N, CA and C of each residue as an Amber inpcrd file, in Angstrom:
protein
   231
 -24.5620000 -17.3660000   5.8820000 -24.8480000 -16.0420000   4.9230000
 -23.6860000 -15.5810000   4.5670000 -23.8100000 -15.0070000   3.1960000
 -22.8420000 -14.6660000   2.3370000 -22.5450000 -13.2390000   2.2540000
 -21.5070000 -12.4550000   2.1330000 -21.1050000 -11.1610000   2.2860000
 -21.6360000 -10.4920000   0.9420000 -21.9010000  -9.2410000   1.1160000
 -22.1320000  -8.5060000   0.0240000 -20.7930000  -8.3240000  -1.0360000
 -21.0350000  -8.1610000  -2.0930000 -19.8790000  -8.0920000  -3.0660000
 -19.9920000  -7.0610000  -3.9880000 -18.8750000  -6.4750000  -4.2580000
 -18.9780000  -5.3070000  -5.3430000 -17.7190000  -4.9080000  -5.9460000
 -17.6720000  -4.3810000  -7.0900000 -16.5980000  -4.1710000  -7.9280000
 -15.4580000  -3.1910000  -6.9460000 -14.3550000  -3.6070000  -7.2190000
 -13.1040000  -2.8760000  -6.6220000 -12.3190000  -2.2200000  -7.7920000
 -12.4370000  -0.8080000  -7.7930000 -11.6100000  -0.2630000  -8.9390000
  -9.9700000  -0.4790000  -8.6800000  -9.5830000  -0.9390000  -7.4100000
  -8.1270000  -1.3580000  -7.3180000  -7.7750000  -2.5130000  -7.5830000
  -8.6010000  -3.4100000  -7.3160000  -8.2940000  -4.9180000  -7.9150000
  -8.7120000  -5.3130000  -9.1920000  -9.8010000  -4.3260000  -9.6180000
 -10.3770000  -4.5420000 -10.6700000 -11.0700000  -5.8480000 -11.1960000
 -11.8770000  -6.1000000  -9.8760000 -12.6400000  -7.2910000  -9.8200000
 -13.6980000  -7.3140000  -8.5220000 -14.8600000  -8.1840000  -8.3220000
 -15.6010000  -8.2400000  -7.4940000 -15.0040000  -8.5460000  -6.1010000
 -15.2510000  -7.8900000  -5.1410000 -14.7740000  -8.4950000  -3.8340000
 -15.6400000  -8.4000000  -2.7500000 -15.5090000  -8.9710000  -1.5990000
 -16.1720000  -9.0350000  -0.5710000 -16.1850000  -7.9810000   0.3570000
 -17.3270000  -7.5310000   1.0370000 -17.1330000  -6.1410000   1.7790000
 -15.6210000  -6.2610000   2.9450000 -15.6580000  -7.5580000   3.3420000
 -14.5950000  -7.4570000   4.5080000 -13.2750000  -7.5570000   3.8940000
 -13.1500000  -7.8480000   2.5890000 -11.5560000  -7.2180000   1.8900000
 -11.6900000  -5.8490000   1.6150000 -12.8480000  -5.2060000   1.2360000
 -12.7250000  -3.7580000   1.0520000 -12.4630000  -3.1520000   2.2140000
 -12.9820000  -3.4070000   3.5530000 -12.6600000  -3.1310000   4.5270000
 -11.3010000  -3.1150000   5.0320000 -10.6620000  -4.2460000   4.9860000
  -9.3710000  -4.5200000   5.1450000  -8.4240000  -3.5010000   4.6080000
  -8.5280000  -3.4600000   3.0940000  -7.8930000  -2.4420000   2.3110000
  -7.7870000  -1.0410000   2.7780000  -9.0760000  -0.7130000   3.1410000
  -9.3270000   0.6740000   3.5790000  -8.6930000   1.0800000   4.9330000
  -9.0130000   0.0240000   5.8480000  -8.2360000   0.0810000   7.1740000
  -6.7210000   0.3150000   6.8780000  -6.1800000  -0.6280000   6.0880000
  -4.7360000  -0.7290000   5.7140000  -4.2770000   0.5560000   5.4310000
  -4.9300000   1.0380000   4.2730000  -4.6440000   2.1850000   3.8100000
  -4.6460000   3.4200000   4.6940000  -5.5230000   3.3700000   5.6040000
  -5.6450000   4.5670000   6.5460000  -4.5480000   4.1910000   7.8510000
  -3.6990000   2.9880000   7.7870000  -2.9510000   2.7650000   8.8170000
  -3.5300000   2.1080000  10.2510000  -4.9760000   1.6140000  10.1560000
  -5.2610000   1.0890000  11.1320000  -5.2440000  -0.0100000  11.6140000
  -4.8320000  -0.9160000  10.3080000  -4.0770000  -2.1040000  10.3420000
  -2.8990000  -2.4520000   9.4970000  -2.0740000  -3.5420000   9.8150000
  -0.8620000  -3.6360000   8.9160000  -1.2210000  -3.9650000   7.5810000
  -0.6460000  -3.3030000   6.6560000  -0.8400000  -3.4610000   5.2170000
  -0.2170000  -4.8780000   5.1320000   0.7480000  -5.4510000   5.5760000
   1.2530000  -6.8180000   5.3450000  -0.0260000  -7.8830000   5.6380000
  -1.0760000  -7.4620000   6.5250000  -2.0440000  -8.4370000   6.5380000
  -2.8220000  -8.5980000   5.1980000  -2.9210000  -7.5820000   4.2840000
  -3.8100000  -7.5270000   3.0290000  -2.8750000  -7.7080000   2.0180000
  -2.6080000  -9.2180000   1.5800000  -1.9240000  -9.5020000   0.5270000
  -2.2560000  -9.1370000  -0.8130000  -3.5470000  -8.9950000  -1.0150000
  -4.2200000  -8.9550000  -2.3000000  -3.4820000  -7.6240000  -2.7820000
  -3.1410000  -6.6710000  -1.8330000  -2.8560000  -5.1880000  -2.4750000
  -1.0300000  -5.1070000  -2.6980000  -0.8030000  -4.7120000  -3.6390000
   0.8070000  -4.6370000  -3.6110000   1.3020000  -3.1810000  -3.5870000
   0.6550000  -2.3510000  -4.4010000   0.8790000  -0.9250000  -4.5080000
   0.0930000  -0.1460000  -3.5500000   0.6630000   0.2620000  -2.5180000
  -0.2110000   0.8690000  -1.3560000  -0.4520000   2.3860000  -1.5160000
   0.8190000   2.9060000  -2.4690000   0.2730000   4.3450000  -2.7080000
  -0.9850000   4.5040000  -3.7550000  -1.1840000   3.3360000  -4.6170000
  -1.9390000   3.3830000  -5.8050000  -3.4250000   3.2660000  -4.8270000
  -3.2340000   2.2540000  -3.8000000  -4.4750000   1.9330000  -3.2390000
  -4.9390000   2.9710000  -2.4890000  -4.1170000   3.8410000  -1.8430000
  -4.5260000   5.0380000  -1.1450000  -5.1420000   6.0280000  -1.8480000
  -4.8610000   6.2950000  -3.2920000  -5.4620000   7.1740000  -4.1240000
  -6.7380000   6.6650000  -4.8590000  -6.8420000   5.2040000  -4.9270000
  -8.0590000   4.6260000  -5.4500000  -9.1710000   4.4140000  -4.4470000
  -8.5350000   4.3360000  -3.2050000  -9.6980000   4.1130000  -1.9650000
 -10.3180000   5.5670000  -1.5550000  -9.4210000   6.3950000  -1.6500000
  -9.6730000   7.8910000  -1.3940000 -10.9550000   8.4840000  -2.3060000
 -11.0030000   7.9690000  -3.4770000 -11.9860000   8.1680000  -4.3080000
 -13.1080000   7.2860000  -4.5090000 -13.1490000   6.1820000  -3.8390000
 -14.0490000   4.8380000  -4.1710000 -15.4150000   5.3000000  -3.4370000
 -16.3690000   5.1150000  -3.9830000 -17.7160000   5.1180000  -3.2350000
 -18.1940000   3.8410000  -2.2410000 -17.2930000   2.8890000  -2.3920000
 -17.3530000   1.7170000  -1.4840000 -16.6740000   1.7760000  -0.3860000
 -15.6160000   2.6500000  -0.2210000 -14.9860000   3.1170000   0.9580000
 -15.9850000   2.9410000   2.2850000 -15.5720000   2.5070000   3.2080000
 -16.4880000   2.6800000   4.4810000 -16.9760000   3.9560000   4.7780000
 -15.9050000   4.9600000   4.5560000 -16.5470000   6.1990000   5.1690000
 -17.2690000   7.0240000   4.1000000 -17.4600000   6.5650000   2.7990000
 -18.4240000   6.9800000   1.9410000 -19.4460000   6.4460000   2.2060000
 -19.6330000   5.1560000   2.1470000 -20.8290000   4.2790000   2.5020000
 -21.6310000   4.7890000   3.7110000 -20.9460000   5.0660000   4.7370000
 -21.5510000   5.4410000   5.8720000 -21.6230000   6.9550000   6.1470000
 -21.4090000   7.6010000   5.0170000 -21.5200000   9.1000000   5.2690000
 -20.5790000   9.6810000   6.5280000 -19.5580000   9.0900000   6.7220000
 -18.7040000   9.6100000   7.7080000 -17.4740000  10.6300000   7.1030000
 -16.9550000  11.2560000   8.0450000 -15.7060000  12.1590000   8.0400000
 -14.7930000  11.3760000   7.2850000 -13.9660000  11.9700000   6.0700000
 -12.9960000  11.2360000   5.4180000 -11.6040000  11.0420000   6.3130000
 -11.1390000   9.9730000   6.2960000  -9.9400000   9.8450000   7.3120000
  -8.7380000  10.7730000   6.9500000  -7.7580000  10.8650000   7.6340000
  -6.5010000  12.2750000   7.6930000  -5.9530000  11.7880000   6.2550000
  -5.8120000  10.7110000   5.6350000  -4.9210000  10.5610000   4.5980000
  -5.8380000  10.7940000   3.6380000  -6.9170000  10.5710000   3.4310000
  -7.7570000  11.3430000   2.2470000  -7.8150000  12.4990000   2.2860000
  -8.1080000  13.1870000   3.4730000  -8.0430000  14.9000000   3.3910000
  -6.7910000  15.1530000   3.0340000  -5.6600000  14.7570000   3.3590000
  -4.0700000  14.9610000   3.1950000  -4.2770000  15.0930000   1.4750000
  -4.5730000  13.9160000   0.8110000  -4.5200000  13.7500000  -0.6090000
  -5.5940000  15.0090000  -1.2660000  -6.7130000  15.3420000  -0.8160000
  -7.5110000  16.3840000  -1.1660000  -6.7100000  17.7220000  -0.9580000
  -6.1670000  18.0420000   0.1860000  -5.6530000  19.2450000   0.1460000
  -4.2240000  19.1580000  -0.5670000  -3.4050000  18.1890000  -0.8450000
  -2.4640000  18.2160000  -1.9500000  -2.7890000  18.5790000  -3.4830000
  -3.9230000  17.7460000  -3.7190000  -4.2710000  18.2490000  -5.1840000
  -5.0820000  19.4950000  -5.3360000  -5.3690000  20.1400000  -4.2560000
  -6.0510000  21.6500000  -4.4070000  -4.8590000  22.6680000  -4.3580000
  -3.5840000  22.3680000  -4.0900000  -2.5290000  23.2510000  -3.9520000
  -1.6160000  23.1400000  -5.3090000
């Protein structure tokens, strides 16, 4: 069975769900960023993922991770 694929605004191409999950988990600090070789600019990744509808927290209607909340707080001050 093939994985769902969708457009990634960070990488500017269609990616499979598992790569998206790895990127968001690495941006959040749950896995090593070194594990995700497709991303070279992690500050850009954090900003892009924070606003992406495909991020796991948005797709699953979950509370946003701490790094996303911090970005929101910083943008409001």
